[in-house]
PDB file of N, CA, C and O in Angstrom, chain B, residues numbered from 101:
ATOM      1  N   UNK B 101      76.527 108.838  96.596  1.00  0.00           N
ATOM      2  CA  UNK B 101      77.861 108.358  97.306  1.00  0.00           C
ATOM      3  C   UNK B 101      77.612 106.982  97.605  1.00  0.00           C
ATOM      4  O   UNK B 101      78.563 106.286  97.961  1.00  0.00           O
ATOM      5  N   UNK B 102      76.243 106.396  97.491  1.00  0.00           N
ATOM      6  CA  UNK B 102      76.262 104.744  97.905  1.00  0.00           C
ATOM      7  C   UNK B 102      76.812 103.907  96.783  1.00  0.00           C
ATOM      8  O   UNK B 102      77.386 102.839  96.998  1.00  0.00           O
ATOM      9  N   UNK B 103      76.591 104.510  95.346  1.00  0.00           N
ATOM     10  CA  UNK B 103      77.243 103.670  94.541  1.00  0.00           C
ATOM     11  C   UNK B 103      78.889 103.651  94.566  1.00  0.00           C
ATOM     12  O   UNK B 103      79.560 102.724  94.112  1.00  0.00           O
ATOM     13  N   UNK B 104      79.396 104.791  95.150  1.00  0.00           N
ATOM     14  CA  UNK B 104      80.868 104.998  95.201  1.00  0.00           C
ATOM     15  C   UNK B 104      81.223 103.919  96.232  1.00  0.00           C
ATOM     16  O   UNK B 104      82.195 103.187  96.047  1.00  0.00           O
ATOM     17  N   UNK B 105      80.554 103.831  97.158  1.00  0.00           N
ATOM     18  CA  UNK B 105      80.779 103.087  98.327  1.00  0.00           C
ATOM     19  C   UNK B 105      80.727 101.389  98.220  1.00  0.00           C
ATOM     20  O   UNK B 105      81.392 100.604  98.896  1.00  0.00           O
ATOM     21  N   UNK B 106      79.963 101.139  97.410  1.00  0.00           N
ATOM     22  CA  UNK B 106      79.371  99.928  96.939  1.00  0.00           C
ATOM     23  C   UNK B 106      80.575  99.568  96.019  1.00  0.00           C
ATOM     24  O   UNK B 106      80.965  98.414  96.195  1.00  0.00           O
ATOM     25  N   UNK B 107      81.229 100.250  95.118  1.00  0.00           N
ATOM     26  CA  UNK B 107      82.460  99.978  94.188  1.00  0.00           C
ATOM     27  C   UNK B 107      83.617  99.676  94.884  1.00  0.00           C
ATOM     28  O   UNK B 107      84.316  98.699  94.618  1.00  0.00           O
ATOM     29  N   UNK B 108      83.876 100.564  95.867  1.00  0.00           N
ATOM     30  CA  UNK B 108      84.857 100.588  96.735  1.00  0.00           C
ATOM     31  C   UNK B 108      84.892  99.299  97.623  1.00  0.00           C
ATOM     32  O   UNK B 108      85.995  98.780  97.792  1.00  0.00           O
ATOM     33  N   UNK B 109      83.912  98.794  98.143  1.00  0.00           N
ATOM     34  CA  UNK B 109      83.802  97.767  98.951  1.00  0.00           C
ATOM     35  C   UNK B 109      84.034  96.446  98.267  1.00  0.00           C
ATOM     36  O   UNK B 109      83.960  95.364  98.850  1.00  0.00           O
ATOM     37  N   UNK B 110      84.299  96.594  97.081  1.00  0.00           N
ATOM     38  CA  UNK B 110      84.487  95.291  96.177  1.00  0.00           C
ATOM     39  C   UNK B 110      85.903  95.284  95.602  1.00  0.00           C
ATOM     40  O   UNK B 110      86.197  94.357  94.847  1.00  0.00           O
ATOM     41  N   UNK B 111      86.735  96.146  95.860  1.00  0.00           N
ATOM     42  CA  UNK B 111      87.799  96.193  95.298  1.00  0.00           C
ATOM     43  C   UNK B 111      88.880  95.052  96.172  1.00  0.00           C
ATOM     44  O   UNK B 111      89.189  95.151  97.359  1.00  0.00           O
ATOM     45  N   UNK B 112      89.303  94.044  95.270  1.00  0.00           N
ATOM     46  CA  UNK B 112      89.912  93.092  96.415  1.00  0.00           C
ATOM     47  C   UNK B 112      91.239  93.333  96.718  1.00  0.00           C
ATOM     48  O   UNK B 112      91.974  94.099  96.095  1.00  0.00           O
ATOM     49  N   UNK B 113      91.526  92.689  97.656  1.00  0.00           N
ATOM     50  CA  UNK B 113      93.048  93.024  98.325  1.00  0.00           C
ATOM     51  C   UNK B 113      93.981  92.587  97.347  1.00  0.00           C
ATOM     52  O   UNK B 113      93.914  91.660  96.540  1.00  0.00           O
ATOM     53  N   UNK B 114      94.940  93.501  97.591  1.00  0.00           N
ATOM     54  CA  UNK B 114      96.096  93.327  96.652  1.00  0.00           C
ATOM     55  C   UNK B 114      95.739  94.337  94.918  1.00  0.00           C
ATOM     56  O   UNK B 114      96.427  94.360  93.899  1.00  0.00           O
ATOM     57  N   UNK B 115      94.763  94.855  95.142  1.00  0.00           N
ATOM     58  CA  UNK B 115      94.361  95.717  93.855  1.00  0.00           C
ATOM     59  C   UNK B 115      93.919  97.046  94.161  1.00  0.00           C
ATOM     60  O   UNK B 115      93.415  97.295  95.256  1.00  0.00           O
ATOM     61  N   UNK B 116      94.101  98.093  93.097  1.00  0.00           N
ATOM     62  CA  UNK B 116      93.608  99.210  93.174  1.00  0.00           C
ATOM     63  C   UNK B 116      92.583  99.890  92.534  1.00  0.00           C
ATOM     64  O   UNK B 116      92.179  99.168  91.622  1.00  0.00           O
ATOM     65  N   UNK B 117      91.979 100.920  92.576  1.00  0.00           N
ATOM     66  CA  UNK B 117      91.225 101.525  91.294  1.00  0.00           C
ATOM     67  C   UNK B 117      91.627 103.156  91.822  1.00  0.00           C
ATOM     68  O   UNK B 117      91.884 103.639  92.925  1.00  0.00           O
ATOM     69  N   UNK B 118      91.537 103.696  90.460  1.00  0.00           N
ATOM     70  CA  UNK B 118      92.102 105.274  90.651  1.00  0.00           C
ATOM     71  C   UNK B 118      90.366 105.886  91.034  1.00  0.00           C
ATOM     72  O   UNK B 118      89.286 105.296  91.033  1.00  0.00           O
ATOM     73  N   UNK B 119      90.716 107.209  91.314  1.00  0.00           N
ATOM     74  CA  UNK B 119      89.350 107.989  91.558  1.00  0.00           C
ATOM     75  C   UNK B 119      88.744 108.079  90.348  1.00  0.00           C
ATOM     76  O   UNK B 119      87.527 107.906  90.409  1.00  0.00           O
ATOM     77  N   UNK B 120      89.278 108.336  89.042  1.00  0.00           N
ATOM     78  CA  UNK B 120      88.415 108.283  88.026  1.00  0.00           C
ATOM     79  C   UNK B 120      87.959 106.861  87.559  1.00  0.00           C
ATOM     80  O   UNK B 120      86.971 106.774  86.830  1.00  0.00           O
ATOM     81  N   UNK B 121      88.506 105.966  87.873  1.00  0.00           N
ATOM     82  CA  UNK B 121      87.836 104.523  87.602  1.00  0.00           C
ATOM     83  C   UNK B 121      86.590 104.451  88.360  1.00  0.00           C
ATOM     84  O   UNK B 121      85.576 104.199  87.708  1.00  0.00           O
ATOM     85  N   UNK B 122      86.493 104.611  89.501  1.00  0.00           N
ATOM     86  CA  UNK B 122      85.646 104.643  90.403  1.00  0.00           C
ATOM     87  C   UNK B 122      84.342 105.308  90.049  1.00  0.00           C
ATOM     88  O   UNK B 122      83.220 104.804  90.115  1.00  0.00           O
ATOM     89  N   UNK B 123      84.744 106.786  89.580  1.00  0.00           N
ATOM     90  CA  UNK B 123      83.530 107.544  89.112  1.00  0.00           C
ATOM     91  C   UNK B 123      82.925 107.009  88.009  1.00  0.00           C
ATOM     92  O   UNK B 123      81.711 107.029  87.803  1.00  0.00           O
ATOM     93  N   UNK B 124      83.900 106.448  87.177  1.00  0.00           N
ATOM     94  CA  UNK B 124      83.360 105.865  85.751  1.00  0.00           C
ATOM     95  C   UNK B 124      82.644 104.752  85.927  1.00  0.00           C
ATOM     96  O   UNK B 124      81.664 104.764  85.181  1.00  0.00           O
ATOM     97  N   UNK B 125      82.708 103.820  86.573  1.00  0.00           N
ATOM     98  CA  UNK B 125      82.092 102.716  87.218  1.00  0.00           C
ATOM     99  C   UNK B 125      80.645 103.055  88.061  1.00  0.00           C
ATOM    100  O   UNK B 125      79.793 102.168  88.120  1.00  0.00           O
ATOM    101  N   UNK B 126      80.424 104.269  88.656  1.00  0.00           N
ATOM    102  CA  UNK B 126      79.487 104.753  89.294  1.00  0.00           C
ATOM    103  C   UNK B 126      78.562 105.499  88.383  1.00  0.00           C
ATOM    104  O   UNK B 126      77.489 105.976  88.752  1.00  0.00           O
ATOM    105  N   UNK B 127      79.075 105.572  87.096  1.00  0.00           N
ATOM    106  CA  UNK B 127      78.243 106.477  86.101  1.00  0.00           C
ATOM    107  C   UNK B 127      78.330 107.632  85.921  1.00  0.00           C
ATOM    108  O   UNK B 127      77.448 108.237  85.311  1.00  0.00           O
ATOM    109  N   UNK B 128      79.508 108.285  86.446  1.00  0.00           N
ATOM    110  CA  UNK B 128      79.828 109.903  86.574  1.00  0.00           C
ATOM    111  C   UNK B 128      81.400 110.084  86.449  1.00  0.00           C
ATOM    112  O   UNK B 128      82.199 110.518  87.279  1.00  0.00           O
ATOM    113  N   UNK B 129      81.610 109.595  85.090  1.00  0.00           N
ATOM    114  CA  UNK B 129      82.841 109.589  84.765  1.00  0.00           C
ATOM    115  C   UNK B 129      83.818 111.182  84.818  1.00  0.00           C
ATOM    116  O   UNK B 129      85.044 111.116  84.729  1.00  0.00           O
ATOM    117  N   UNK B 130      83.334 112.114  84.923  1.00  0.00           N
ATOM    118  CA  UNK B 130      83.895 113.323  85.271  1.00  0.00           C
ATOM    119  C   UNK B 130      84.037 114.111  86.487  1.00  0.00           C
ATOM    120  O   UNK B 130      84.353 115.292  86.635  1.00  0.00           O
ATOM    121  N   UNK B 131      83.692 113.069  87.447  1.00  0.00           N
ATOM    122  CA  UNK B 131      83.629 113.329  88.777  1.00  0.00           C
ATOM    123  C   UNK B 131      84.534 112.701  89.611  1.00  0.00           C
ATOM    124  O   UNK B 131      84.077 112.309  90.685  1.00  0.00           O
ATOM    125  N   UNK B 132      85.693 112.511  89.385  1.00  0.00           N
ATOM    126  CA  UNK B 132      86.876 111.922  90.188  1.00  0.00           C
ATOM    127  C   UNK B 132      87.021 112.604  91.721  1.00  0.00           C
ATOM    128  O   UNK B 132      87.085 111.968  92.773  1.00  0.00           O
ATOM    129  N   UNK B 133      87.055 114.072  91.567  1.00  0.00           N
ATOM    130  CA  UNK B 133      86.968 114.653  92.986  1.00  0.00           C
ATOM    131  C   UNK B 133      85.887 114.200  93.809  1.00  0.00           C
ATOM    132  O   UNK B 133      86.200 113.795  94.929  1.00  0.00           O
ATOM    133  N   UNK B 134      84.409 114.182  93.413  1.00  0.00           N
ATOM    134  CA  UNK B 134      83.439 113.659  94.245  1.00  0.00           C
ATOM    135  C   UNK B 134      84.059 112.515  94.871  1.00  0.00           C
ATOM    136  O   UNK B 134      84.090 112.515  96.102  1.00  0.00           O
ATOM    137  N   UNK B 135      84.643 111.374  94.136  1.00  0.00           N
ATOM    138  CA  UNK B 135      84.996 110.362  94.601  1.00  0.00           C
ATOM    139  C   UNK B 135      85.837 110.474  95.768  1.00  0.00           C
ATOM    140  O   UNK B 135      85.589 109.917  96.838  1.00  0.00           O
ATOM    141  N   UNK B 136      87.002 111.327  95.499  1.00  0.00           N
ATOM    142  CA  UNK B 136      87.863 111.645  96.845  1.00  0.00           C
ATOM    143  C   UNK B 136      87.365 112.408  97.827  1.00  0.00           C
ATOM    144  O   UNK B 136      88.113 112.593  98.787  1.00  0.00           O
ATOM    145  N   UNK B 137      86.220 112.940  97.845  1.00  0.00           N
ATOM    146  CA  UNK B 137      85.508 113.778  98.893  1.00  0.00           C
ATOM    147  C   UNK B 137      84.419 112.598  99.376  1.00  0.00           C
ATOM    148  O   UNK B 137      83.844 112.829 100.439  1.00  0.00           O
ATOM    149  N   UNK B 138      84.141 111.543  98.786  1.00  0.00           N
ATOM    150  CA  UNK B 138      83.429 110.576  99.442  1.00  0.00           C
ATOM    151  C   UNK B 138      84.156 109.667 100.183  1.00  0.00           C
ATOM    152  O   UNK B 138      83.703 109.129 101.193  1.00  0.00           O
ATOM    153  N   UNK B 139      85.617 109.400  99.593  1.00  0.00           N
ATOM    154  CA  UNK B 139      86.756 108.734 100.484  1.00  0.00           C
ATOM    155  C   UNK B 139      86.945 109.430 101.746  1.00  0.00           C
ATOM    156  O   UNK B 139      86.808 108.960 102.876  1.00  0.00           O
ATOM    157  N   UNK B 140      87.229 110.437 101.461  1.00  0.00           N
ATOM    158  CA  UNK B 140      87.454 111.305 102.870  1.00  0.00           C
ATOM    159  C   UNK B 140      86.498 111.390 103.716  1.00  0.00           C
ATOM    160  O   UNK B 140      86.809 111.328 104.906  1.00  0.00           O
ATOM    161  N   UNK B 141      85.230 111.536 103.388  1.00  0.00           N
ATOM    162  CA  UNK B 141      84.040 111.667 104.462  1.00  0.00           C
ATOM    163  C   UNK B 141      83.411 110.025 104.777  1.00  0.00           C
ATOM    164  O   UNK B 141      82.391 109.865 105.448  1.00  0.00           O
ATOM    165  N   UNK B 142      84.069 109.050 104.273  1.00  0.00           N
ATOM    166  CA  UNK B 142      83.465 107.659 104.507  1.00  0.00           C
ATOM    167  C   UNK B 142      83.372 107.547 105.895  1.00  0.00           C
ATOM    168  O   UNK B 142      84.307 107.977 106.569  1.00  0.00           O
ATOM    169  N   UNK B 143      82.191 106.932 106.553  1.00  0.00           N
ATOM    170  CA  UNK B 143      82.140 106.507 107.896  1.00  0.00           C
ATOM    171  C   UNK B 143      82.925 105.198 108.257  1.00  0.00           C
ATOM    172  O   UNK B 143      82.635 104.115 107.748  1.00  0.00           O
ATOM    173  N   UNK B 144      84.047 105.381 109.269  1.00  0.00           N
ATOM    174  CA  UNK B 144      84.556 104.278 109.584  1.00  0.00           C
ATOM    175  C   UNK B 144      83.798 103.134 109.866  1.00  0.00           C
ATOM    176  O   UNK B 144      84.296 102.042 109.593  1.00  0.00           O
ATOM    177  N   UNK B 145      82.613 103.196 110.397  1.00  0.00           N
ATOM    178  CA  UNK B 145      81.546 102.019 110.373  1.00  0.00           C
ATOM    179  C   UNK B 145      81.669 101.104 109.286  1.00  0.00           C
ATOM    180  O   UNK B 145      81.667  99.877 109.392  1.00  0.00           O
ATOM    181  N   UNK B 146      81.789 101.841 108.114  1.00  0.00           N
ATOM    182  CA  UNK B 146      81.657 100.802 106.925  1.00  0.00           C
ATOM    183  C   UNK B 146      82.360 100.009 106.776  1.00  0.00           C
ATOM    184  O   UNK B 146      81.913  98.902 106.478  1.00  0.00           O
ATOM    185  N   UNK B 147      83.644 100.183 106.898  1.00  0.00           N
ATOM    186  CA  UNK B 147      84.815  99.453 106.961  1.00  0.00           C
ATOM    187  C   UNK B 147      85.442  99.399 105.421  1.00  0.00           C
ATOM    188  O   UNK B 147      85.993  98.345 105.103  1.00  0.00           O
ATOM    189  N   UNK B 148      85.395 100.335 104.576  1.00  0.00           N
ATOM    190  CA  UNK B 148      85.572 100.136 103.352  1.00  0.00           C
ATOM    191  C   UNK B 148      87.081 100.517 103.399  1.00  0.00           C
ATOM    192  O   UNK B 148      87.668 101.303 104.144  1.00  0.00           O
ATOM    193  N   UNK B 149      87.631  99.571 102.184  1.00  0.00           N
ATOM    194  CA  UNK B 149      89.099  99.775 102.091  1.00  0.00           C
ATOM    195  C   UNK B 149      89.474 100.961 100.977  1.00  0.00           C
ATOM    196  O   UNK B 149      89.768 100.866  99.785  1.00  0.00           O
ATOM    197  N   UNK B 150      89.338 102.138 101.873  1.00  0.00           N
ATOM    198  CA  UNK B 150      89.466 103.397 100.824  1.00  0.00           C
ATOM    199  C   UNK B 150      90.798 103.459 100.520  1.00  0.00           C
ATOM    200  O   UNK B 150      91.083 104.069  99.489  1.00  0.00           O
ATOM    201  N   UNK B 151      91.880 102.871 101.307  1.00  0.00           N
ATOM    202  CA  UNK B 151      93.411 102.839 100.862  1.00  0.00           C
ATOM    203  C   UNK B 151      93.752 102.331  99.481  1.00  0.00           C
ATOM    204  O   UNK B 151      94.747 102.658  98.833  1.00  0.00           O
ATOM    205  N   UNK B 152      92.774 101.465  99.100  1.00  0.00           N
ATOM    206  CA  UNK B 152      92.775 100.808  97.758  1.00  0.00           C
ATOM    207  C   UNK B 152      92.461 101.848  96.358  1.00  0.00           C
ATOM    208  O   UNK B 152      92.632 101.524  95.182  1.00  0.00           O
ATOM    209  N   UNK B 153      91.963 103.156  96.866  1.00  0.00           N
ATOM    210  CA  UNK B 153      91.735 104.026  95.860  1.00  0.00           C
ATOM    211  C   UNK B 153      92.821 105.084  95.958  1.00  0.00           C
ATOM    212  O   UNK B 153      93.195 105.611  97.006  1.00  0.00           O
ATOM    213  N   UNK B 154      93.365 105.374  94.511  1.00  0.00           N
ATOM    214  CA  UNK B 154      94.552 105.902  94.250  1.00  0.00           C
ATOM    215  C   UNK B 154      94.469 106.962  93.072  1.00  0.00           C
ATOM    216  O   UNK B 154      93.547 106.899  92.257  1.00  0.00           O
ATOM    217  N   UNK B 155      95.397 107.883  93.004  1.00  0.00           N
ATOM    218  CA  UNK B 155      95.328 108.793  91.926  1.00  0.00           C
ATOM    219  C   UNK B 155      95.738 107.854  90.622  1.00  0.00           C
ATOM    220  O   UNK B 155      96.392 106.826  90.794  1.00  0.00           O
ATOM    221  N   UNK B 156      95.339 108.248  89.406  1.00  0.00           N
ATOM    222  CA  UNK B 156      95.567 107.671  88.166  1.00  0.00           C
ATOM    223  C   UNK B 156      96.949 107.196  87.887  1.00  0.00           C
ATOM    224  O   UNK B 156      97.210 106.159  87.276  1.00  0.00           O
ATOM    225  N   UNK B 157      97.925 108.137  88.443  1.00  0.00           N
ATOM    226  CA  UNK B 157      99.215 107.692  88.131  1.00  0.00           C
ATOM    227  C   UNK B 157     100.042 106.779  89.053  1.00  0.00           C
ATOM    228  O   UNK B 157     101.246 106.527  89.004  1.00  0.00           O
ATOM    229  N   UNK B 158      98.908 106.261  90.075  1.00  0.00           N
ATOM    230  CA  UNK B 158      99.135 105.378  91.241  1.00  0.00           C
ATOM    231  C   UNK B 158      99.560 106.090  92.283  1.00  0.00           C
ATOM    232  O   UNK B 158      99.892 105.370  93.224  1.00  0.00           O
ATOM    233  N   UNK B 159      99.719 107.670  92.542  1.00  0.00           N
ATOM    234  CA  UNK B 159     100.089 108.419  93.628  1.00  0.00           C
ATOM    235  C   UNK B 159      99.070 108.133  94.893  1.00  0.00           C
ATOM    236  O   UNK B 159      97.845 108.217  94.811  1.00  0.00           O
ATOM    237  N   UNK B 160      99.826 107.772  96.104  1.00  0.00           N
ATOM    238  CA  UNK B 160      98.771 107.684  97.166  1.00  0.00           C
ATOM    239  C   UNK B 160      98.559 109.031  97.714  1.00  0.00           C
ATOM    240  O   UNK B 160      99.073 110.020  97.192  1.00  0.00           O
ATOM    241  N   UNK B 161      97.721 109.095  98.883  1.00  0.00           N
ATOM    242  CA  UNK B 161      97.040 110.294  99.266  1.00  0.00           C
ATOM    243  C   UNK B 161      98.344 110.928 100.104  1.00  0.00           C
ATOM    244  O   UNK B 161      98.951 110.322 100.987  1.00  0.00           O
ATOM    245  N   UNK B 162      98.628 112.232  99.649  1.00  0.00           N
ATOM    246  CA  UNK B 162      99.664 113.102 100.481  1.00  0.00           C
ATOM    247  C   UNK B 162      99.171 113.262 101.996  1.00  0.00           C
ATOM    248  O   UNK B 162      98.044 113.572 102.383  1.00  0.00           O
ATOM    249  N   UNK B 163     100.542 112.907 102.902  1.00  0.00           N
ATOM    250  CA  UNK B 163     100.124 113.001 104.214  1.00  0.00           C
ATOM    251  C   UNK B 163      99.492 111.722 104.997  1.00  0.00           C
ATOM    252  O   UNK B 163      99.438 111.611 106.222  1.00  0.00           O
ATOM    253  N   UNK B 164      99.053 110.832 104.091  1.00  0.00           N
ATOM    254  CA  UNK B 164      98.291 109.668 104.641  1.00  0.00           C
ATOM    255  C   UNK B 164      99.251 108.421 104.421  1.00  0.00           C
ATOM    256  O   UNK B 164      99.025 107.539 103.593  1.00  0.00           O
ATOM    257  N   UNK B 165     100.444 108.462 105.337  1.00  0.00           N
ATOM    258  CA  UNK B 165     101.695 107.504 105.045  1.00  0.00           C
ATOM    259  C   UNK B 165     101.023 106.019 105.361  1.00  0.00           C
ATOM    260  O   UNK B 165     101.649 105.071 104.887  1.00  0.00           O
ATOM    261  N   UNK B 166      99.909 105.732 106.052  1.00  0.00           N
ATOM    262  CA  UNK B 166      99.483 104.444 106.460  1.00  0.00           C
ATOM    263  C   UNK B 166      98.788 103.847 105.153  1.00  0.00           C
ATOM    264  O   UNK B 166      98.632 102.634 105.007  1.00  0.00           O
ATOM    265  N   UNK B 167      98.439 104.669 104.341  1.00  0.00           N
ATOM    266  CA  UNK B 167      97.855 104.349 102.984  1.00  0.00           C
ATOM    267  C   UNK B 167      99.012 103.294 102.222  1.00  0.00           C
ATOM    268  O   UNK B 167      98.657 102.165 101.880  1.00  0.00           O
ATOM    269  N   UNK B 168     100.214 103.710 102.028  1.00  0.00           N
ATOM    270  CA  UNK B 168     101.365 102.872 101.513  1.00  0.00           C
ATOM    271  C   UNK B 168     101.466 101.686 102.109  1.00  0.00           C
ATOM    272  O   UNK B 168     101.575 100.619 101.505  1.00  0.00           O
ATOM    273  N   UNK B 169     101.430 101.838 103.430  1.00  0.00           N
ATOM    274  CA  UNK B 169     101.887 100.636 104.577  1.00  0.00           C
ATOM    275  C   UNK B 169     100.569  99.465 104.418  1.00  0.00           C
ATOM    276  O   UNK B 169     100.785  98.254 104.451  1.00  0.00           O
ATOM    277  N   UNK B 170      99.290 100.020 104.255  1.00  0.00           N
ATOM    278  CA  UNK B 170      98.510  99.086 104.128  1.00  0.00           C
ATOM    279  C   UNK B 170      98.339  98.302 102.732  1.00  0.00           C
ATOM    280  O   UNK B 170      97.900  97.159 102.606  1.00  0.00           O
ATOM    281  N   UNK B 171      98.783  99.167 101.708  1.00  0.00           N
ATOM    282  CA  UNK B 171      98.839  98.459 100.405  1.00  0.00           C
ATOM    283  C   UNK B 171     100.061  97.440 100.330  1.00  0.00           C
ATOM    284  O   UNK B 171      99.859  96.389  99.722  1.00  0.00           O
ATOM    285  N   UNK B 172     101.088  97.622 100.796  1.00  0.00           N
ATOM    286  CA  UNK B 172     102.318  97.092 100.797  1.00  0.00           C
ATOM    287  C   UNK B 172     102.183  95.804 101.573  1.00  0.00           C
ATOM    288  O   UNK B 172     102.682  94.715 101.288  1.00  0.00           O
ATOM    289  N   UNK B 173     101.299  96.167 102.767  1.00  0.00           N
ATOM    290  CA  UNK B 173     100.841  94.681 103.385  1.00  0.00           C
ATOM    291  C   UNK B 173      99.847  93.693 102.508  1.00  0.00           C
ATOM    292  O   UNK B 173      99.645  92.523 102.835  1.00  0.00           O
ATOM    293  N   UNK B 174      99.326  94.246 101.488  1.00  0.00           N
ATOM    294  CA  UNK B 174      98.410  93.278 100.819  1.00  0.00           C
ATOM    295  C   UNK B 174      99.377  93.075  99.398  1.00  0.00           C
ATOM    296  O   UNK B 174      98.820  92.757  98.347  1.00  0.00           O
ATOM    297  N   UNK B 175     100.366  93.216  99.436  1.00  0.00           N
ATOM    298  CA  UNK B 175     101.435  92.703  98.140  1.00  0.00           C
ATOM    299  C   UNK B 175     101.505  93.473  97.182  1.00  0.00           C
ATOM    300  O   UNK B 175     102.164  93.102  96.211  1.00  0.00           O
ATOM    301  N   UNK B 176     100.795  94.889  97.158  1.00  0.00           N
ATOM    302  CA  UNK B 176     100.863  95.847  96.155  1.00  0.00           C
ATOM    303  C   UNK B 176     102.296  96.409  96.048  1.00  0.00           C
ATOM    304  O   UNK B 176     102.925  96.823  97.022  1.00  0.00           O
ATOM    305  N   UNK B 177     102.714  96.391  94.905  1.00  0.00           N
ATOM    306  CA  UNK B 177     104.318  96.706  94.741  1.00  0.00           C
ATOM    307  C   UNK B 177     104.228  98.429  94.197  1.00  0.00           C
ATOM    308  O   UNK B 177     103.274  98.941  93.611  1.00  0.00           O
ATOM    309  N   UNK B 178     105.382  99.024  94.553  1.00  0.00           N
ATOM    310  CA  UNK B 178     105.371 100.410  94.297  1.00  0.00           C
ATOM    311  C   UNK B 178     106.591 100.488  93.523  1.00  0.00           C
ATOM    312  O   UNK B 178     107.618  99.842  93.729  1.00  0.00           O
ATOM    313  N   UNK B 179     106.313 101.606  92.328  1.00  0.00           N
ATOM    314  CA  UNK B 179     107.658 102.001  91.569  1.00  0.00           C
ATOM    315  C   UNK B 179     108.569 102.573  92.143  1.00  0.00           C
ATOM    316  O   UNK B 179     108.341 102.923  93.301  1.00  0.00           O
ATOM    317  N   UNK B 180     109.933 102.876  91.541  1.00  0.00           N
ATOM    318  CA  UNK B 180     110.715 103.751  92.246  1.00  0.00           C
ATOM    319  C   UNK B 180     110.534 105.123  92.889  1.00  0.00           C
ATOM    320  O   UNK B 180     111.009 105.659  93.890  1.00  0.00           O
ATOM    321  N   UNK B 181     109.539 105.547  91.801  1.00  0.00           N
ATOM    322  CA  UNK B 181     108.892 107.120  91.984  1.00  0.00           C
ATOM    323  C   UNK B 181     107.909 107.119  93.423  1.00  0.00           C
ATOM    324  O   UNK B 181     107.607 108.151  94.024  1.00  0.00           O
ATOM    325  N   UNK B 182     107.547 105.932  93.768  1.00  0.00           N
ATOM    326  CA  UNK B 182     106.737 105.993  95.020  1.00  0.00           C
ATOM    327  C   UNK B 182     105.237 105.608  94.645  1.00  0.00           C
ATOM    328  O   UNK B 182     104.453 105.350  95.559  1.00  0.00           O
ATOM    329  N   UNK B 183     104.873 105.570  93.468  1.00  0.00           N
ATOM    330  CA  UNK B 183     103.537 105.315  93.072  1.00  0.00           C
ATOM    331  C   UNK B 183     103.456 103.901  92.853  1.00  0.00           C
ATOM    332  O   UNK B 183     104.333 103.097  92.539  1.00  0.00           O
ATOM    333  N   UNK B 184     101.947 103.721  93.134  1.00  0.00           N
ATOM    334  CA  UNK B 184     101.459 102.332  92.942  1.00  0.00           C
ATOM    335  C   UNK B 184     101.902 101.595  91.407  1.00  0.00           C
ATOM    336  O   UNK B 184     101.789 102.297  90.402  1.00  0.00           O
ATOM    337  N   UNK B 185     102.338 100.361  91.287  1.00  0.00           N
ATOM    338  CA  UNK B 185     102.576  99.887  90.102  1.00  0.00           C
ATOM    339  C   UNK B 185     100.969  99.664  89.294  1.00  0.00           C
ATOM    340  O   UNK B 185     100.312  98.629  89.404  1.00  0.00           O
ATOM    341  N   UNK B 186     100.634 100.615  88.660  1.00  0.00           N
ATOM    342  CA  UNK B 186      99.048 100.485  88.375  1.00  0.00           C
ATOM    343  C   UNK B 186      98.985  99.302  87.209  1.00  0.00           C
ATOM    344  O   UNK B 186      98.100  98.446  87.197  1.00  0.00           O
ATOM    345  N   UNK B 187      99.881  99.367  86.391  1.00  0.00           N
ATOM    346  CA  UNK B 187      99.786  97.936  85.448  1.00  0.00           C
ATOM    347  C   UNK B 187      99.679  96.903  86.313  1.00  0.00           C
ATOM    348  O   UNK B 187      98.680  96.216  86.101  1.00  0.00           O
ATOM    349  N   UNK B 188     100.455  96.502  87.343  1.00  0.00           N
ATOM    350  CA  UNK B 188     100.271  95.416  87.815  1.00  0.00           C
ATOM    351  C   UNK B 188      99.133  95.012  88.696  1.00  0.00           C
ATOM    352  O   UNK B 188      98.687  93.866  88.751  1.00  0.00           O
ATOM    353  N   UNK B 189      98.674  96.083  89.412  1.00  0.00           N
ATOM    354  CA  UNK B 189      97.468  96.012  90.536  1.00  0.00           C
ATOM    355  C   UNK B 189      96.206  96.829  90.205  1.00  0.00           C
ATOM    356  O   UNK B 189      95.445  96.992  91.158  1.00  0.00           O
ATOM    357  N   UNK B 190      95.880  97.317  89.145  1.00  0.00           N
ATOM    358  CA  UNK B 190      94.761  97.928  88.637  1.00  0.00           C
ATOM    359  C   UNK B 190      93.743  96.687  88.515  1.00  0.00           C
ATOM    360  O   UNK B 190      93.986  95.631  87.931  1.00  0.00           O
ATOM    361  N   UNK B 191      92.465  97.054  89.234  1.00  0.00           N
ATOM    362  CA  UNK B 191      91.561  96.086  89.311  1.00  0.00           C
ATOM    363  C   UNK B 191      90.804  96.284  87.995  1.00  0.00           C
ATOM    364  O   UNK B 191      90.584  97.399  87.522  1.00  0.00           O
ATOM    365  N   UNK B 192      90.427  95.152  87.442  1.00  0.00           N
ATOM    366  CA  UNK B 192      89.606  95.485  86.196  1.00  0.00           C
ATOM    367  C   UNK B 192      88.238  94.512  86.464  1.00  0.00           C
ATOM    368  O   UNK B 192      88.119  93.316  86.196  1.00  0.00           O
ATOM    369  N   UNK B 193      87.328  95.356  87.033  1.00  0.00           N
ATOM    370  CA  UNK B 193      86.129  94.464  87.423  1.00  0.00           C
ATOM    371  C   UNK B 193      85.351  93.831  86.110  1.00  0.00           C
ATOM    372  O   UNK B 193      84.374  93.098  86.265  1.00  0.00           O
TER     373      UNK B 193
END
């Protein structure tokens, strides 16, 4: 999980990564669900920008309404369907 946290910590403001992209960068391309679990269990004391990790289609976490608000406050645009505009905001490290 340390690799996952290191990657997420580097996502710049105004950008997002998908769970799958984080998993791939961590060397485990088939473990996007593990990334989701890591985000859910991330200690608040780490101060990670977990809100910058979204589904591959740009969907935010169901029930976590603050995620969209945090992303919008960083200038992230959403499409009409409520998903992040991945073309405009996907971080390409």
